[in-house]
N, C-alpha and C positions, 0 to 999 in steps of 0.2 A: 617706826610706826608701831611695831609690836610692843616695844618698850613703853610707848605712850599709852597704848591700850591696857597694858599690864598695870601701869601706874594708876590709871583711872579706875581699873577694877578693884585694886587694893584700897584706894581711897573711898570708893563707893561702899565697899564692904564695911569700912570703918564708920562711915556715916550711918549706914543701916544699923550697925551695932549700937550706936549711940541713941538711935530712935526706937530701938526694941526694948521693951520693959525687961529689967533684970540683967541686961547686958552691960550696963555702965552705971557708974555712981550718979547720984542726983545732980551734982554740979559739973559733970563731965561736959566738955564742949570741944568743938573743932572749928577752926576758922579757915575758910577757903576763899580765895579771891575770885571775883567774877562769877558768882553763883547766879543761876537763872531762876527767877521766880515766875510762876503763873498766877495771875489774879483770878479769883472766882468769888462769887457771892455766897455767903453762909446761908444755906437754905433753911437751916433750923431757926435762924433769926432774921427773917426777910426784912424786918423793919429796922434792923441795925445796918446802917449803910457802910460800915467798915468792911474792907475787903480782906479775905484770908489769903494765905500764900501757900502754894504747893511747890516744893523744891524739885527742879529738874536739872540734873548735872550735865554740863558739857554739851548741851543741845542747842546753843545759841545759833550757830551757823545752819544747822539742820532746819530750825524753825524759820530762819530767814529765807532759806531756799524754798520752803513750802509756801510761804506767804508771797514772796516776791516772784517766784516762778509761775504763779497762776496766770498773770497777765503782764508781768514786768512793768508795774506802774512806776511813776516818777519817784525821785528820792524823797520828797516831802510826804507823798502818800504812803510810801513804804515805812518811813519812820513813824507816821501816825498809826498805821495798822499794827506795827510791832509794839509800840508803847501803850496801846490800848489794853493789851492783855499780858505783856511781859515786862519785867524790869530787871536790870542788872547794872552794875557800875559802868558808866560811859556808854550806855546802850545807844543813844542818839548818834554819838560820834562813830561808833563801830558800824551801825546800820548804814549811815551815810557813806562810809568808806566801802562797805560791801556793795552797796547799790552803784556807786561810781565805778567800781571795779568789775561789775557784771559784764562778762565778755559778750553775751548775746545782746545786751542793751547797746554796747559800744558798736557792735557790728550793724545793728538794725535801726538804730535811732539817730536822728539828725540833731546835733547840738546847736542850738540857736543862741548866738551871741548878741543879736539885735532883736528888739521887740517891734513887731509890726503894729501899725496904726490900727486901732480898733474901729469897727464899724459903728455907726451911730443909729442903732436900733433901739426902739423903746423897750423897756423891760416889761414883759406881760405880767399880769397879776393872777394868772391861773394856769394850771397845767394843760399842756397839749393844745394851747390856743395858737401858738406860733411854732412852726416846724421848719427846720432847715434841712434841705435835701441836696445830695450831690452823689458823685460816683467815684469809686476806686477802681483802677484798672489801667492797663490790662494786666491781669494776674496769671500765674501759671495755671493751665487747665486742671480743674479738680472736680470730679464727678460731673463733667460737662459744663461747669461754670467758669467764667473768666473775669467777671466783674462783680462789684458789690455796690448795691444801692444803699447809701447811708442816710438815715433819718435821725434827727436829734431835736428833742423838745427844748425850746429856748429857756423855759422857766426852770425845769428840773434837770436838764441835760440828759434825760433818759435817751438811750441810743438803741437803734436797731441797725444791723448790717445784714442786708438781704442779698444772698448770692443770686446772680442772674447770668444767663448764657451770652446775651448780646445786648447792645445798647440800641433799642428801638423804642419809639414812643409807646407802642402797645405793650411791650414787655415791662418797661419802667412803670407805666401807669397801672398795669395789672398788679405788679409786685407791691406798689405803694398802697393800693386799695386793699389787697388781701392781707398784708402783714402789718399795716399801720391803721388805716381807717376802720377796718373791721374789729380792731382791738381797742383803739383809743378814741374813735370817733373822728368827725371831720374837723380839721383845724380851721381857725378863722383866717389864717394867712400861711402861705407857703413861701419860703425864701429859697431861690435857686441861684446857680452861678451863671445863668443866661447861656448855658450850653445849648447846642442845637437839639440835643435829645429832649430838653425841656421846652424848647420853642415849638416843637411839632404841634400841629393842629389837634391831634388826637389827645395829647396830654393836657393841653389847655382846655379842651372840651370836657375831659374828665374833671378837671379842677372846677370848671364852671358848673357842671352838673352837681358836684358835691357842695357847691356854694362857697368854696375857698377862694380868697384873693391871692393872686400870685405876685410876689415882689421879686426883684432881681438885684443881685450883687453886681457891682461894676465889673465889666469884662476884664479890664486890666488892673483891677484892684481887688483880687479875691479875698483879701483880708477883711473886707466888709462882711464876708460870710465866715468870720473868724472861728466861731464855735465848731463848725463842721470841718474847717481846715485843721484845727487842733485835733479833732476826732480822727481825721484821716491819718495824721502823723502818728497818733497813738495806736490806732488800729493796725496800720502797716507795720510799725515796729513790733507790736505784740505778736502779730501773726508770724512774722519772720523769725522772731525770737523763739517761737515754739519749734522751729526747725522741722516743720512737717510739710512735705510737698502737698499733701491733701489738706489744703488750708481750710476747706469747708468743714473738716472734722474738728479743727482747732477753734473755729470761730465761736461756737457756743461757750467754750471755756474762757476764751478771751473776753467775751462780753460779760460773762459772770464776774471775772476779776475786775473789769473796769467799773461795773455797776456797784461792786462791793467795796471799791477803794474810797477812802474818805477824802473829800475835797477840802484842801487846806483853807480855802477862803470862807467856808461856812461850817466846817467840822461835822458835816453829815455825808453819808454816802448817797449816790444817785438813787439807789433802791429805797432808802429811807425817805428821800424827797418825794417819791412817787407813792409808796405804799404806807408809810407811817408818819408822814408829815401832817401836822395839824396847825 
């Protein structure tokens, strides 16, 4: 390991020497395999859309760890995030191999070899008009919380995961009102999994007061609520991958990573769909 570090140090010094005026002849050059380049816009010429390159030596895996370790997104999302800003030879192949070999992803995520049948919900034409809600739990106690109420907008896939201590109609209804309705307004339709916590009279009363129509996924076919089911799997895997018993502390970071991950089907992030989409 020390030999490798020493080799890198000497090669780096040689590269720096070539880039320093007066240290090398005009035609001096050095060829190194698998150099990492970082893309950035030339601010002096903002209307020139050509990208400049900044050389970063031997930092490929460190960059991968920083990007993938935020929320441990899927292979396609990780490749997309890496190739947006960096380039080196065989970057896609190498990132795919690293993502597949991620120990925490292997321990915490379920590999699905079959595809579930998708529910037949109409695609809304505006944000926050149709919201899917469900629960994650029972989780290890963290700051008095053992469950997560998940809410996901069908149009943009914007997600919220709200820690709650118990599953009661009052707690679930209050959490949804405080953390979703007060931020994004009243949805036209709520889609639930028909669990008893959502069947309670109080929750249905809250939905009625807010003017939202409640729809139900089939009890024995939860794939009808597929968007939330996928969110559950992703959230659970990401929370466990952070290896933090106090999962309520990791939750904001996990949500940040998921919202910032590029969706392969549309080539936008969830955050862009909500805040920058025109």
